[in-house]
Phi, psi and omega in degrees: 000033180272095181235152180269158175301142181279349180293133181305133178082352180268133181244015181285159178286136179287142178231350183217157178239129178260132173225163184207164177223112183301314183299324179270352184050051183230139175242134177247135175242115186236165172304154182307127180288150180299324180242145176287135177246125185305328182274354179259168182230127178271138182232147173283172182297321181297314181285331176294318181292324184272002185299131173238156180241159179300152177305133181091353178261159175243150178246124176249112180268111184262005179287144188279322188279128182304324180295330178291333184266001180303137183252142173288152182301321183230083180294146179270120180296149174289149176293141177151000000 
């Protein structure tokens, strides 16, 4: 399960998987999935913590450990 972060220019090891559903306007952040799924995005810990979602969307953090769910003070929204 050694995969890199999907963010351009980042070479850190992925620790979480981001998935989303446009119709529900929901983003899920889960522990790194065992298998890579083409429609999902793997993120390193730094990018997972700083994740922001578009206005009107909700973020559901499914990771178990509280330190994994720590939020940066000002997350940067995704373009969209």
